[in-house]
LUMGU-185279 format. One record per residue (C-alpha): x, y negated, z negated; residue in one letter. Coordinates in steps of 0.5 Angstrom, whole numbers, plus 500, padded with zeros to 3 digits. Each point is the difference from the previous one (the first is absolute). Example, Ala and Ser with C-alpha at 12.3 -4.5 7.8 and 13.67 -1.06 7.14 Angstrom:
<recs>
+-----+-----+-----+------+
:  px :  py :  pz : code :
+-----+-----+-----+------+
: 525 : 509 : 484 :    A :
: 502 : 493 : 502 :    S :
+-----+-----+-----+------+
</recs>
This chain:
<recs>
+-----+-----+-----+------+
:  px :  py :  pz : code :
+-----+-----+-----+------+
: 498 : 508 : 526 :    M :
: 498 : 506 : 497 :    K :
: 493 : 501 : 497 :    D :
: 498 : 500 : 492 :    I :
: 494 : 502 : 498 :    L :
: 496 : 500 : 493 :    S :
: 498 : 506 : 497 :    V :
: 493 : 499 : 502 :    E :
: 502 : 499 : 507 :    N :
: 504 : 506 : 500 :    M :
: 494 : 504 : 497 :    R :
: 495 : 498 : 506 :    K :
: 505 : 500 : 505 :    S :
: 502 : 508 : 498 :    D :
: 493 : 501 : 500 :    A :
: 498 : 497 : 506 :    H :
: 506 : 504 : 504 :    T :
: 498 : 507 : 497 :    I :
: 492 : 499 : 502 :    E :
: 502 : 498 : 507 :    C :
: 507 : 502 : 502 :    E :
: 504 : 505 : 496 :    I :
: 498 : 505 : 494 :    S :
: 502 : 499 : 493 :    S :
: 505 : 506 : 500 :    K :
: 503 : 498 : 506 :    E :
: 502 : 493 : 497 :    L :
: 502 : 503 : 494 :    M :
: 505 : 504 : 504 :    M :
: 502 : 494 : 504 :    R :
: 502 : 497 : 493 :    A :
: 504 : 505 : 498 :    A :
: 504 : 501 : 507 :    K :
: 501 : 492 : 499 :    G :
: 503 : 501 : 493 :    V :
: 504 : 506 : 502 :    F :
: 503 : 496 : 506 :    D :
: 502 : 494 : 496 :    S :
: 504 : 504 : 495 :    V :
: 507 : 503 : 500 :    K :
: 498 : 506 : 496 :    W :
: 505 : 502 : 494 :    K :
: 498 : 507 : 497 :    E :
: 497 : 502 : 496 :    P :
: 494 : 496 : 500 :    V :
: 495 : 499 : 495 :    A :
: 493 : 497 : 502 :    I :
: 496 : 498 : 494 :    V :
: 492 : 500 : 502 :    C :
: 494 : 497 : 497 :    G :
: 493 : 501 : 502 :    S :
: 498 : 496 : 506 :    G :
: 501 : 499 : 507 :    N :
: 507 : 498 : 498 :    N :
: 502 : 507 : 497 :    A :
: 497 : 503 : 506 :    G :
: 505 : 496 : 504 :    D :
: 505 : 503 : 496 :    G :
: 498 : 507 : 501 :    Y :
: 500 : 499 : 507 :    A :
: 507 : 498 : 500 :    L :
: 502 : 506 : 496 :    A :
: 497 : 504 : 506 :    V :
: 505 : 496 : 504 :    L :
: 506 : 501 : 496 :    L :
: 499 : 507 : 499 :    N :
: 499 : 501 : 508 :    D :
: 507 : 496 : 500 :    A :
: 503 : 505 : 495 :    S :
: 501 : 494 : 495 :    I :
: 499 : 503 : 493 :    K :
: 495 : 496 : 496 :    C :
: 495 : 501 : 494 :    T :
: 493 : 497 : 499 :    L :
: 499 : 497 : 493 :    F :
: 492 : 500 : 499 :    C :
: 498 : 495 : 495 :    L :
: 492 : 502 : 501 :    S :
: 496 : 506 : 502 :    E :
: 495 : 495 : 504 :    K :
: 501 : 500 : 508 :    F :
: 497 : 496 : 505 :    S :
: 497 : 504 : 506 :    E :
: 506 : 499 : 504 :    D :
: 505 : 500 : 495 :    G :
: 497 : 507 : 498 :    R :
: 501 : 502 : 507 :    Y :
: 508 : 499 : 500 :    Y :
: 501 : 502 : 493 :    F :
: 497 : 507 : 502 :    D :
: 505 : 500 : 506 :    M :
: 506 : 499 : 495 :    C :
: 497 : 506 : 496 :    L :
: 500 : 504 : 506 :    K :
: 507 : 498 : 502 :    R :
: 503 : 502 : 493 :    G :
: 502 : 493 : 498 :    I :
: 502 : 499 : 493 :    D :
: 494 : 497 : 496 :    T :
: 500 : 497 : 492 :    V :
: 494 : 499 : 497 :    D :
: 502 : 494 : 495 :    V :
: 494 : 500 : 496 :    K :
: 502 : 507 : 498 :    S :
: 508 : 500 : 500 :    N :
: 502 : 493 : 500 :    G :
: 506 : 497 : 502 :    I :
: 506 : 499 : 497 :    E :
: 504 : 496 : 505 :    D :
: 502 : 500 : 507 :    F :
: 507 : 500 : 500 :    D :
: 501 : 506 : 504 :    K :
: 497 : 496 : 506 :    F :
: 503 : 496 : 505 :    N :
: 494 : 497 : 503 :    T :
: 493 : 499 : 496 :    I :
: 494 : 498 : 504 :    V :
: 495 : 496 : 497 :    D :
: 493 : 502 : 502 :    C :
: 496 : 499 : 493 :    I :
: 496 : 493 : 501 :    L :
: 498 : 497 : 506 :    G :
: 498 : 493 : 503 :    T :
: 493 : 501 : 497 :    G :
: 503 : 500 : 493 :    F :
: 498 : 494 : 495 :    K :
: 500 : 499 : 492 :    G :
: 505 : 503 : 495 :    Q :
: 504 : 507 : 502 :    V :
: 498 : 506 : 495 :    R :
: 505 : 501 : 495 :    D :
: 501 : 507 : 503 :    D :
: 502 : 497 : 507 :    I :
: 504 : 495 : 496 :    V :
: 504 : 505 : 497 :    S :
: 501 : 503 : 507 :    V :
: 502 : 494 : 503 :    I :
: 505 : 498 : 495 :    E :
: 504 : 507 : 502 :    K :
: 500 : 498 : 507 :    I :
: 503 : 493 : 499 :    N :
: 505 : 503 : 495 :    S :
: 502 : 505 : 505 :    S :
: 506 : 500 : 504 :    Q :
: 497 : 502 : 506 :    A :
: 498 : 496 : 507 :    Y :
: 492 : 498 : 499 :    V :
: 496 : 500 : 505 :    V :
: 493 : 497 : 499 :    S :
: 494 : 502 : 505 :    V :
: 496 : 494 : 502 :    D :
: 501 : 496 : 494 :    I :
: 504 : 501 : 493 :    N :
: 495 : 503 : 495 :    S :
: 497 : 495 : 495 :    G :
: 502 : 494 : 505 :    L :
: 493 : 497 : 502 :    N :
: 499 : 500 : 507 :    G :
: 498 : 493 : 501 :    D :
: 503 : 496 : 495 :    S :
: 507 : 504 : 499 :    G :
: 499 : 500 : 492 :    L :
: 501 : 505 : 495 :    S :
: 500 : 502 : 493 :    S :
: 505 : 506 : 502 :    C :
: 502 : 503 : 507 :    C :
: 505 : 504 : 504 :    V :
: 506 : 496 : 502 :    N :
: 501 : 503 : 507 :    S :
: 507 : 500 : 504 :    D :
: 495 : 500 : 506 :    L :
: 492 : 499 : 501 :    T :
: 497 : 503 : 506 :    V :
: 494 : 496 : 501 :    S :
: 494 : 504 : 504 :    V :
: 496 : 497 : 506 :    G :
: 502 : 493 : 498 :    G :
: 504 : 496 : 495 :    F :
: 496 : 498 : 494 :    K :
: 500 : 493 : 496 :    S :
: 502 : 503 : 494 :    G :
: 507 : 502 : 504 :    H :
: 502 : 493 : 500 :    F :
: 497 : 496 : 494 :    L :
: 502 : 499 : 493 :    N :
: 504 : 506 : 497 :    M :
: 501 : 503 : 507 :    A :
: 507 : 498 : 501 :    K :
: 502 : 502 : 493 :    D :
: 497 : 507 : 501 :    V :
: 501 : 502 : 508 :    I :
: 507 : 500 : 502 :    K :
: 498 : 501 : 507 :    D :
: 494 : 502 : 504 :    K :
: 498 : 502 : 507 :    I :
: 493 : 501 : 503 :    N :
: 498 : 506 : 504 :    C :
: 494 : 499 : 505 :    D :
: 495 : 505 : 500 :    I :
: 495 : 497 : 505 :    G :
: 496 : 496 : 495 :    I :
: 498 : 494 : 503 :    K :
: 497 : 494 : 495 :    P :
: 493 : 499 : 500 :    V :
: 501 : 493 : 497 :    D :
: 505 : 495 : 502 :    M :
: 506 : 502 : 496 :    P :
: 505 : 495 : 497 :    Y :
: 507 : 499 : 504 :    K :
: 507 : 502 : 498 :    L :
: 505 : 494 : 503 :    I :
: 506 : 503 : 502 :    E :
: 507 : 498 : 503 :    E :
: 497 : 500 : 507 :    D :
: 494 : 496 : 499 :    D :
: 503 : 494 : 499 :    I :
: 505 : 500 : 506 :    K :
: 496 : 496 : 505 :    D :
: 499 : 494 : 496 :    V :
: 508 : 500 : 498 :    L :
: 502 : 499 : 507 :    T :
: 507 : 496 : 502 :    P :
: 498 : 493 : 501 :    R :
: 500 : 497 : 507 :    K :
: 506 : 494 : 501 :    N :
: 494 : 496 : 503 :    R :
: 498 : 498 : 493 :    S :
: 501 : 496 : 494 :    N :
: 498 : 499 : 493 :    K :
: 493 : 498 : 501 :    G :
: 499 : 506 : 504 :    T :
: 500 : 504 : 494 :    Y :
: 497 : 496 : 495 :    G :
: 500 : 494 : 495 :    Y :
: 499 : 503 : 493 :    T :
: 499 : 497 : 493 :    A :
: 502 : 503 : 493 :    L :
: 496 : 496 : 494 :    I :
: 502 : 502 : 493 :    G :
: 505 : 498 : 494 :    G :
: 499 : 496 : 494 :    C :
: 503 : 498 : 494 :    D :
: 499 : 507 : 496 :    R :
: 502 : 503 : 506 :    Y :
: 504 : 496 : 505 :    S :
: 502 : 506 : 504 :    G :
: 506 : 497 : 503 :    A :
: 503 : 508 : 501 :    I :
: 493 : 503 : 501 :    R :
: 498 : 494 : 505 :    L :
: 506 : 501 : 503 :    A :
: 499 : 508 : 501 :    Y :
: 493 : 498 : 503 :    M :
: 503 : 495 : 505 :    A :
: 506 : 504 : 502 :    N :
: 495 : 506 : 501 :    A :
: 496 : 496 : 504 :    A :
: 506 : 498 : 505 :    M :
: 503 : 507 : 500 :    R :
: 493 : 503 : 502 :    S :
: 499 : 495 : 506 :    G :
: 497 : 494 : 498 :    A :
: 502 : 494 : 505 :    G :
: 500 : 495 : 494 :    V :
: 498 : 500 : 493 :    V :
: 498 : 494 : 495 :    K :
: 501 : 501 : 493 :    V :
: 495 : 496 : 497 :    A :
: 501 : 499 : 492 :    L :
: 500 : 495 : 495 :    P :
: 505 : 494 : 502 :    G :
: 504 : 500 : 494 :    S :
: 502 : 507 : 501 :    L :
: 503 : 498 : 507 :    R :
: 507 : 500 : 498 :    S :
: 499 : 507 : 496 :    E :
: 498 : 503 : 506 :    V :
: 503 : 497 : 506 :    S :
: 507 : 503 : 498 :    A :
: 497 : 507 : 501 :    H :
: 497 : 499 : 507 :    I :
: 504 : 498 : 505 :    L :
: 496 : 502 : 506 :    E :
: 493 : 498 : 498 :    S :
: 497 : 493 : 499 :    T :
: 498 : 497 : 493 :    I :
: 493 : 496 : 500 :    F :
: 499 : 496 : 493 :    P :
: 494 : 500 : 497 :    L :
: 497 : 495 : 495 :    P :
: 501 : 502 : 493 :    D :
: 500 : 498 : 493 :    R :
: 505 : 503 : 495 :    D :
: 502 : 505 : 505 :    A :
: 493 : 503 : 502 :    K :
: 497 : 499 : 506 :    A :
: 494 : 494 : 501 :    V :
: 495 : 501 : 505 :    Y :
: 500 : 494 : 506 :    D :
: 496 : 501 : 506 :    E :
: 504 : 496 : 505 :    E :
: 506 : 504 : 497 :    N :
: 496 : 507 : 501 :    M :
: 498 : 498 : 507 :    D :
: 507 : 498 : 502 :    E :
: 503 : 507 : 498 :    L :
: 495 : 504 : 503 :    I :
: 499 : 496 : 507 :    S :
: 505 : 504 : 504 :    N :
: 500 : 507 : 496 :    V :
: 497 : 506 : 503 :    K :
: 501 : 504 : 493 :    T :
: 500 : 497 : 493 :    V :
: 502 : 505 : 494 :    A :
: 497 : 497 : 493 :    F :
: 501 : 501 : 493 :    G :
: 507 : 503 : 498 :    M :
: 501 : 497 : 493 :    G :
: 496 : 493 : 502 :    I :
: 496 : 501 : 493 :    G :
: 493 : 499 : 499 :    V :
: 497 : 493 : 499 :    S :
: 495 : 496 : 503 :    D :
: 505 : 497 : 505 :    D :
: 502 : 507 : 502 :    T :
: 492 : 502 : 501 :    K :
: 499 : 494 : 504 :    K :
: 506 : 502 : 504 :    M :
: 497 : 507 : 502 :    L :
: 493 : 497 : 501 :    Y :
: 503 : 495 : 505 :    H :
: 503 : 506 : 504 :    L :
: 494 : 504 : 500 :    L :
: 496 : 494 : 502 :    K :
: 505 : 497 : 505 :    N :
: 505 : 505 : 502 :    F :
: 499 : 504 : 507 :    K :
: 506 : 504 : 500 :    G :
: 501 : 506 : 496 :    R :
: 500 : 499 : 492 :    L :
: 504 : 505 : 496 :    I :
: 498 : 500 : 492 :    V :
: 505 : 503 : 495 :    D :
: 502 : 500 : 493 :    A :
: 497 : 493 : 496 :    D :
: 496 : 499 : 507 :    G :
: 496 : 507 : 498 :    L :
: 498 : 498 : 493 :    T :
: 498 : 493 : 503 :    I :
: 496 : 504 : 505 :    F :
: 497 : 505 : 495 :    S :
: 496 : 494 : 497 :    K :
: 498 : 496 : 507 :    M :
: 492 : 500 : 502 :    D :
: 499 : 506 : 505 :    K :
: 496 : 496 : 505 :    E :
: 506 : 495 : 501 :    L :
: 505 : 506 : 501 :    I :
: 495 : 503 : 505 :    K :
: 499 : 493 : 504 :    N :
: 507 : 499 : 501 :    R :
: 504 : 498 : 506 :    K :
: 506 : 504 : 500 :    C :
: 501 : 507 : 500 :    E :
: 502 : 503 : 493 :    L :
: 505 : 505 : 498 :    V :
: 500 : 502 : 493 :    L :
: 506 : 504 : 497 :    T :
: 498 : 502 : 493 :    P :
: 504 : 505 : 495 :    H :
: 495 : 504 : 496 :    I :
: 499 : 495 : 494 :    K :
: 499 : 495 : 505 :    E :
: 495 : 504 : 504 :    F :
: 496 : 501 : 493 :    S :
: 500 : 493 : 499 :    R :
: 497 : 499 : 507 :    L :
: 495 : 506 : 500 :    T :
: 498 : 499 : 492 :    G :
: 501 : 508 : 500 :    L :
: 505 : 503 : 495 :    S :
: 507 : 503 : 502 :    V :
: 498 : 507 : 499 :    D :
: 494 : 499 : 504 :    E :
: 504 : 497 : 506 :    I :
: 505 : 506 : 499 :    N :
: 494 : 505 : 501 :    V :
: 498 : 497 : 506 :    S :
: 505 : 495 : 503 :    P :
: 499 : 501 : 507 :    I :
: 492 : 499 : 500 :    E :
: 501 : 495 : 495 :    T :
: 504 : 496 : 504 :    A :
: 496 : 501 : 507 :    K :
: 494 : 498 : 496 :    A :
: 503 : 494 : 498 :    Y :
: 503 : 498 : 506 :    A :
: 493 : 501 : 504 :    A :
: 497 : 496 : 495 :    D :
: 504 : 493 : 501 :    I :
: 502 : 502 : 507 :    K :
: 507 : 500 : 499 :    A :
: 506 : 505 : 500 :    V :
: 502 : 503 : 494 :    V :
: 507 : 502 : 499 :    L :
: 500 : 504 : 493 :    L :
: 507 : 501 : 498 :    K :
: 502 : 507 : 496 :    G :
: 505 : 506 : 501 :    P :
: 496 : 500 : 507 :    S :
: 498 : 494 : 503 :    T :
: 492 : 500 : 502 :    V :
: 498 : 495 : 506 :    V :
: 493 : 499 : 502 :    T :
: 495 : 495 : 503 :    D :
: 494 : 503 : 497 :    G :
: 499 : 505 : 506 :    N :
: 507 : 503 : 502 :    A :
: 505 : 502 : 494 :    V :
: 507 : 501 : 501 :    Y :
: 505 : 503 : 495 :    I :
: 508 : 499 : 501 :    T :
: 504 : 505 : 496 :    Y :
: 506 : 496 : 500 :    R :
: 503 : 497 : 494 :    G :
: 504 : 502 : 494 :    C :
: 501 : 500 : 492 :    A :
: 505 : 495 : 501 :    G :
: 495 : 495 : 502 :    M :
: 497 : 500 : 493 :    A :
: 504 : 493 : 499 :    T :
: 499 : 493 : 499 :    A :
: 499 : 496 : 507 :    G :
: 498 : 506 : 504 :    S :
: 493 : 498 : 501 :    G :
: 503 : 493 : 502 :    D :
: 504 : 503 : 505 :    V :
: 494 : 504 : 503 :    L :
: 496 : 493 : 501 :    S :
: 506 : 497 : 503 :    G :
: 500 : 506 : 505 :    I :
: 493 : 500 : 501 :    L :
: 500 : 492 : 501 :    A :
: 505 : 501 : 506 :    A :
: 496 : 506 : 503 :    T :
: 494 : 497 : 500 :    C :
: 503 : 494 : 504 :    S :
: 502 : 504 : 506 :    Y :
: 495 : 506 : 500 :    I :
: 493 : 498 : 503 :    N :
: 496 : 506 : 497 :    D :
: 500 : 498 : 492 :    T :
: 499 : 508 : 498 :    M :
: 506 : 502 : 504 :    M :
: 504 : 494 : 497 :    A :
: 499 : 502 : 493 :    V :
: 501 : 507 : 502 :    I :
: 507 : 498 : 503 :    C :
: 502 : 496 : 494 :    G :
: 498 : 505 : 495 :    A :
: 504 : 505 : 504 :    Y :
: 506 : 496 : 501 :    I :
: 500 : 498 : 492 :    N :
: 500 : 508 : 498 :    G :
: 505 : 502 : 505 :    R :
: 505 : 494 : 498 :    A :
: 499 : 502 : 493 :    G :
: 501 : 508 : 501 :    E :
: 507 : 498 : 504 :    L :
: 502 : 495 : 494 :    A :
: 498 : 506 : 495 :    Q :
: 505 : 504 : 504 :    Q :
: 505 : 495 : 499 :    K :
: 499 : 498 : 493 :    Y :
: 496 : 505 : 496 :    G :
: 493 : 500 : 497 :    S :
: 503 : 497 : 494 :    I :
: 504 : 494 : 502 :    S :
: 497 : 498 : 506 :    M :
: 497 : 493 : 500 :    I :
: 495 : 496 : 505 :    A :
: 505 : 497 : 504 :    S :
: 503 : 506 : 502 :    D :
: 494 : 502 : 504 :    T :
: 501 : 493 : 503 :    V :
: 507 : 502 : 502 :    S :
: 497 : 506 : 504 :    H :
: 494 : 497 : 504 :    I :
: 505 : 499 : 506 :    A :
: 502 : 507 : 500 :    D :
: 492 : 503 : 500 :    V :
: 499 : 495 : 506 :    I :
: 506 : 502 : 503 :    S :
: 498 : 507 : 500 :    E :
: 493 : 498 : 504 :    Q :
: 504 : 496 : 505 :    E :
: 504 : 506 : 502 :    K :
: 494 : 505 : 501 :    K :
+-----+-----+-----+------+
</recs>
């Protein structure tokens, strides 16, 4: 797992390192060396610098490029310098490195440069990009050069990954540690590739963690011959109604759960929809719920029978919002002692429930909202959540003592204390049924992985990686949710071979 830091954590950690261990000038040169070593340089190189320490990294990089006989030109957008930036800028002048004062001379374009290094705005940037800088960013983005952003793409918020205007990079070289803005919201669309260079800064506060391929191999090990279906857990999927019978999407869930390793999957749905669904799920069992007009009706004995031998319940996918489905969720919170995953309509019901009931439940709780569902849960607007998705999810999880999986371009998983980010996933997963597939995968991993957080992290990784493999085959436009299901086995096979 790699560390991911908030901008504030990075600021504090940087200051502590300078105070106790390494001088600021040395850190700046280490940052420049990290960038220098990360790029296959094609000259001539343009280094576009703003006014802060991010610009200072650019000046130090120019020194290294010049010493390596790589032709570079500095484009200075400001006459202001940080103390360390001034130190390295003076070194550039002494070496006779070409320097352009953009305020006085402007920039027509960057057509003659093969590589552009973006050192305009650092991770501390917030708000709107100034018009004069917007003009420069647009020239960078319209160039044919290979674009390298130092620490973060100029104009991209280091915490949220939001921007009104930012540099589109071929490579972003983060310094000291990845920032959450490298992964959230717009990040995937403006950063083609990224790498972190460790310059000796240790986090002061607990960092977030990036989940990588090797982090889940220990829980997806080959199974023992001396085991049976009960070893790997019985799980129940509760969903479907007349408006959303979910024949296909419940099949996605059931097949996703089976492919993800569940021992037994029971699909609980209104009994009158049984024939519509049964043809699509061969390995799972059907558990008919009492219903009226193809809408589930609450029955205490029926619910007790359903949950009597299952480790995991996934509730809410297309079940509808009614007094009966509210009673069903109430029953699960009050009586179920396993792991309860709530999604879709279940989250709408959940958002209106009494917090004391939620906090006094008997089950472990996993919520899987997308941004609009999370808005209903928290009472915050989508814009408010997007500005601070990690800390908002963390605070909500802590408040109700649950695991929250917040869906997005990157997936945030938190129990209110630790925060994990999975970067897997792709644009092709923005299609009907993808959330149902994730719920099915989670229902499985939560049935046989003992640690709840690890089970959710593992499920999120499997889902995202399977989606990536599906997109490689079908493309982002033509891909559908069942394509993700068809690649789950490939992801798990990758892990079993490690």
